[in-house]
Every structure is written in structure tokens, then in C-alpha cells.
C-alpha positions in Angstrom: 223.4 180.2 -144.3 225.5 181.2 -147.3 229.3 181.5 -147.0 232.2 182.9 -148.8 235.5 181.2 -148.8 238.6 183.3 -148.3 241.0 180.5 -148.9 244.6 179.9 -149.7 246.2 179.3 -153.1 249.5 177.6 -153.9 250.6 178.9 -157.3 254.2 178.2 -157.2 255.3 176.4 -154.0 254.8 179.1 -151.5 251.8 179.6 -149.4 249.3 182.2 -148.3 246.3 182.0 -146.0 242.9 180.5 -145.4 239.9 182.1 -143.7 236.2 181.5 -143.7 233.2 183.7 -143.0 229.6 184.4 -143.7 228.5 186.9 -146.4 224.8 186.5 -146.7 223.2 186.2 -150.1 224.7 189.1 -152.1 228.4 188.7 -153.1 229.6 185.7 -155.1 232.1 183.3 -153.6 235.6 184.7 -153.4 238.4 182.9 -155.3 240.9 180.8 -153.4 243.6 183.1 -152.1 241.4 186.1 -151.5 242.0 188.0 -148.2 239.6 190.4 -146.5 239.7 193.9 -147.7 242.0 196.2 -145.6 240.1 197.9 -142.9 237.1 195.5 -143.1 237.9 193.8 -139.8 239.3 195.2 -136.5 241.2 191.9 -135.9 244.6 190.8 -137.2 244.3 188.8 -140.4 246.8 185.9 -140.6 249.0 185.5 -143.8 252.1 183.6 -144.8 254.6 183.8 -147.6 258.2 183.3 -148.7 258.9 186.9 -147.8 262.7 186.6 -147.3 263.8 184.6 -150.3 264.8 181.3 -148.8 261.7 179.3 -149.8 260.4 179.0 -146.3 256.9 180.3 -145.6 257.0 182.9 -142.8 253.9 183.9 -140.8 252.6 187.4 -140.8 249.5 189.5 -140.1 247.7 192.4 -141.7 246.4 195.0 -139.2 244.4 197.7 -141.0 246.8 198.8 -143.7 249.9 197.6 -141.9 251.7 194.4 -142.8 253.7 192.7 -140.0 256.0 190.0 -141.4 257.9 187.7 -139.1 261.5 186.8 -139.8 261.4 183.6 -137.8 258.5 181.1 -137.3 259.9 179.7 -134.0 260.4 183.2 -132.5 258.3 185.6 -134.6 258.3 188.3 -131.9 262.1 188.3 -131.8 262.3 189.9 -135.2 259.7 191.2 -137.6 259.2 193.9 -140.2 256.3 196.4 -140.0 255.3 198.4 -143.1 252.3 200.4 -144.2 251.2 199.5 -147.7 247.8 199.9 -149.3 244.6 201.8 -148.4 241.3 200.8 -146.7 239.2 198.7 -149.1 242.3 197.3 -150.9 242.5 193.5 -151.2 245.9 192.2 -150.1 247.7 189.9 -152.5 251.1 188.1 -152.4 253.2 186.8 -155.3 256.6 186.2 -156.9 255.9 189.2 -159.2 259.5 189.4 -160.4 260.5 185.8 -160.4 263.2 184.5 -158.1 262.5 183.0 -154.7 260.9 185.9 -152.9 257.1 186.5 -152.6 256.3 190.2 -152.5 253.3 191.9 -151.1 250.8 193.8 -153.2 247.2 195.1 -153.3 244.3 195.1 -155.7 242.1 198.2 -155.5 238.6 197.3 -156.5 237.4 200.9 -156.6 239.7 201.7 -159.5 240.8 198.2 -160.7 244.4 199.2 -159.9 247.1 196.7 -158.9 250.1 197.9 -156.8 252.9 195.3 -156.7 255.9 195.8 -154.3 259.5 195.1 -155.3 260.6 195.1 -151.7 259.0 193.8 -148.5 261.0 196.2 -146.3 260.3 199.3 -148.3 257.3 198.4 -150.5 256.4 201.9 -151.5 259.7 202.4 -153.3 259.5 201.5 -156.9 256.2 199.7 -156.5 254.6 199.0 -159.9 251.0 200.3 -160.4 248.9 199.0 -163.3 245.2 199.1 -164.3 243.7 195.7 -165.1 240.1 194.5 -164.9 236.6 196.0 -164.5 234.1 196.7 -161.8 233.1 193.5 -159.9 236.2 191.5 -160.9 237.9 189.4 -158.3 241.7 189.1 -158.1 243.6 185.8 -158.8 247.3 185.2 -159.0 249.3 182.4 -160.6 252.3 181.4 -162.8 250.1 181.1 -165.9 252.9 180.3 -168.3 255.2 178.3 -166.0 257.9 181.0 -166.3 258.8 181.1 -162.6 257.0 184.4 -162.0 253.5 185.0 -160.7 251.1 187.2 -162.7 248.0 189.0 -161.9 244.6 187.9 -163.2 240.9 188.4 -162.7 237.8 186.2 -162.4 234.6 188.0 -163.5 231.8 186.2 -161.7 229.0 188.0 -163.6 229.9 186.0 -166.7 232.2 183.4 -165.2 235.2 184.6 -167.2 238.9 184.5 -166.4 241.4 186.9 -167.8 245.0 186.1 -166.9 247.8 188.5 -167.6 251.2 187.4 -168.9 253.0 190.6 -167.8 252.8 192.5 -164.5 254.1 195.7 -166.0 251.8 195.7 -169.1 249.0 193.2 -168.2 246.6 194.2 -171.0 249.2 193.4 -173.7 249.0 189.6 -173.5 246.4 187.5 -171.7 244.9 184.0 -171.5 241.1 184.0 -171.3 238.4 181.4 -170.8 234.7 181.3 -169.8 234.8 178.6 -167.2 232.4 177.8 -164.3 228.9 178.6 -163.3 227.1 181.0 -161.0 227.9 180.1 -157.3 231.1 178.2 -158.2 234.2 178.9 -156.0 237.2 179.7 -158.2 240.5 177.9 -157.4 244.0 178.1 -158.9 246.8 175.5 -158.7 249.4 173.5 -160.4 247.0 170.6 -160.7 249.2 168.5 -163.0 252.5 170.1 -162.3 253.7 172.8 -164.8 251.8 176.1 -165.0 249.1 177.4 -162.6 245.7 176.5 -164.0 242.2 177.6 -163.2 239.5 175.5 -161.6 236.3 175.6 -159.7 234.6 173.9 -156.7 230.8 173.6 -156.9 229.4 173.5 -153.4 225.9 172.3 -154.4 227.3 169.0 -155.8 230.8 169.0 -154.3 232.3 168.8 -157.7 235.8 170.1 -158.5 236.5 170.9 -162.2 240.2 171.4 -162.9 241.4 172.8 -166.2 244.3 171.3 -168.1 244.8 174.6 -170.0 243.9 178.2 -169.4 242.8 179.1 -172.9 239.7 177.1 -173.8 239.7 175.7 -170.3 236.6 173.6 -170.8 238.5 171.3 -173.2 239.7 168.2 -171.4 238.9 169.7 -167.9 238.8 167.0 -165.2 235.7 166.7 -163.0 236.0 165.1 -159.6 233.3 164.7 -156.9 235.1 165.1 -153.6 233.7 166.3 -150.3 230.2 166.7 -148.7 227.7 169.4 -148.0 229.2 172.1 -145.8 232.9 171.2 -146.6 235.3 174.1 -147.2 237.6 173.7 -150.2 241.4 174.1 -149.7 244.3 173.4 -152.0 248.0 172.7 -151.4 251.0 170.5 -152.2 250.1 168.0 -149.5 252.7 165.4 -150.5 255.6 167.6 -151.7 255.5 166.4 -155.3 255.2 169.8 -156.8 251.5 169.5 -157.7 248.7 171.5 -156.1 246.2 168.9 -154.7 242.6 169.4 -153.6 241.3 169.0 -150.1 238.5 169.9 -147.8 238.1 171.2 -144.2 235.1 169.7 -142.4 233.6 171.0 -139.2 236.7 173.1 -138.5 238.8 170.2 -137.2 238.9 167.5 -139.8 241.0 167.8 -143.0 240.7 165.4 -145.9 243.5 165.8 -148.3 243.9 164.1 -151.7 247.2 162.7 -152.9 246.1 162.5 -156.6 243.7 164.9 -158.2 242.4 162.4 -160.8 241.8 159.8 -158.0 241.0 162.1 -155.1 238.7 159.7 -153.2 241.0 156.7 -153.7 244.1 158.4 -152.3 242.8 160.9 -149.7 244.0 160.8 -146.1 242.3 162.4 -143.1 243.7 164.3 -140.2 242.1 165.8 -137.1 243.7 169.1 -136.0 242.8 172.1 -134.0 239.6 173.4 -132.4 236.4 175.1 -133.5 237.0 178.6 -134.7 240.7 178.2 -135.5 241.8 180.0 -138.7 243.7 178.0 -141.2 247.1 178.9 -142.8 249.3 176.7 -144.9 253.0 176.8 -145.6 256.5 175.3 -145.8 257.2 176.2 -142.2 260.6 174.7 -141.6 262.0 173.8 -145.0 261.7 175.1 -148.5 261.6 171.5 -149.8 258.7 169.2 -149.3 255.0 169.6 -148.7 252.8 172.5 -147.6 251.8 171.8 -144.1 248.7 172.8 -142.1 248.8 175.6 -139.6 246.2 177.1 -137.3 245.7 180.5 -135.7 243.6 180.6 -132.5 242.0 183.7 -131.1 243.8 185.7 -133.8 247.1 185.5 -131.9 248.4 181.9 -131.2 249.9 179.9 -134.1 250.2 176.1 -134.4 252.4 175.2 -137.4 252.5 171.5 -138.3 255.4 169.6 -139.8 253.3 166.7 -140.9 249.9 166.5 -142.6 249.2 163.0 -141.5 250.0 163.7 -137.8 249.8 167.5 -137.6 249.7 167.7 -133.9 253.2 166.1 -133.4 256.2 168.4 -133.6 254.3 171.5 -134.4 255.7 175.0 -133.7 253.4 176.7 -131.2 254.0 180.5 -130.9 252.1 183.7 -130.0 252.1 186.4 -132.6 249.5 189.2 -133.0 246.7 190.5 -130.9 243.8 188.5 -129.5 241.7 191.7 -129.4 241.6 194.7 -131.8 244.8 196.6 -131.2 
């Protein structure tokens, strides 16, 4: 069976979500960070992000075109914000569009290649910025491409394996970084591989190779190739050690996680952890503190969250809370 990977990105120290599902033979693999289109599933979709400006990743869900953002990870049902933003078919995105410490919600509309970026998580429709960027068939990516402290929009064009990365969210076509990078069937990834700016990369499922760029323009120059993983592994990325770098990792058979501590020596530095049960959805975040590593988290039956405070022993000291609906609601 073929799979697409709706996986998490870590562009600037805050975290989003990881999901996995079958697609059949037609669509190309989705980039790291891609979430299901709004309205494409009847179940709650788990997300996380630094929604409230303190650097902590808070859990949330997308239900249709509604965003439900918790204000506490230990008691999410005690206080949360519900807002409607986007339309069916939109792809949800999250980023620090305007710099600062807050990650704002947004959507990419494939039908018109329009991006709508909120400036508020409590009233996102007010003063949201809408821009045109990309072409039919493009896939959205997000990163701090110039290490400015802001996240910018970008696209990966799988038909020609081309990346176009904007350096402005209000006038994205005015200045871009561009590279042709990857091959058909590669899974695009984005991260701060070496510290500094967000850089592009790919994971190649057939050979389990990761190719991580050291620059976004002319990305093939000096790119680092690492063989890491095995057939059937799902690629994930995060700051596993808290050193400010995005590190590669894999999820194997739902419950095993193998996380590198050095991208250039992934196999020599990786550690393994067993966590969760078959069918759990994966989320990542800085659950209890803005400082330090991105930790594993799991969502069981769409509605029960397990948020680790260690990647080496994720079962110990985890926050375990209900949030969301186990059935369509």
C-alpha cells in the first residue's frame, strides 16, 4: 500500500502535528507539516502550537472549519477558544507570521492558491492578510527561510520537484528563494538542520535516505545525505535534545520512535523509545516549558492526549487529558 505522510514540522521552536494515512497511488507525498484539508474528515484533527505567546505548545483540534485551541495543557477543557476560520478544502497552516513569540493560524486554499494568515487567534477574521502565491498542484510549506524570527509561506511543486520560498508574507512574489531539489516520490521536510534558518530537505522512502540542504538557493550544493530508517518507517522531525536544531527521526510500527541527536551522524547518536499503542496519532510540542526539547505526544481515539516530558522515557510524568470527540461531533 502507498502512504502519504501528514507530518509535523519544527521551523522555529514551536510545534504542530503529525498524522499518517493511506492515499492510494495518485497524490504525491505531502510535505512535513501538512494537515488534512478542512472538511475532509468527520473526526477531530489534532494540532498544537504556541498560540498564546509564551513559547509553550498548546494542544488544539480542528473540527470542520472550526479551530478549538486549549489555553492549558493540564486542563484543556477548563478554558479554550473556539473560532471559525477557513472554508472546506482549505489546508490549515500555523506560523509566526509576524515575528514575536505567538504562532497564528492560517489556511492555504488550493483551489485559488490563496493564503489567509491571521493576526489574532481569538478573532482571526479581523485584519487577516490574504495573498496569492503558487500554482495549481503546489503544496504548502512554512519556515523561517532567512532566520529573521518570522515564519514565511512557501510552496513545493511536486510535478517538477521545485521549492519557491517567500521572504515576505504581505508581498510573497516580490522576493523568493528557489531550488529544484528532490525526486518523484520524495517526502519534503523542513527544519533548522544546522541551526540558523529553516532549510529544505527530503526523505526518500525507497532507500530511506534523508537529503538535508545547507542553503535554500542552489540547495543541491553541499546537501548532506544520510541513510536512516527502514522500509515502512514514517519520517518525523523535531528538536529532540533542546539544542535549537531540528533533528531527524522515524516512527516504526506506531509505537517505536528512533530519534537522532546529530543529523550528520544520525545512526551513531540515535536513541529509541517505545510509547503508545497502535493507531495513536502523534503530536509534538514543548508541553510544559518554552525552553528545552520538543517532546512526543499521542492522541488516542481522537480524544485522549498523552503529552510526554521526556523523549527517552516518554511514559513517565506525561500529562494525560481528554480533549475532543472520540466520534464525529
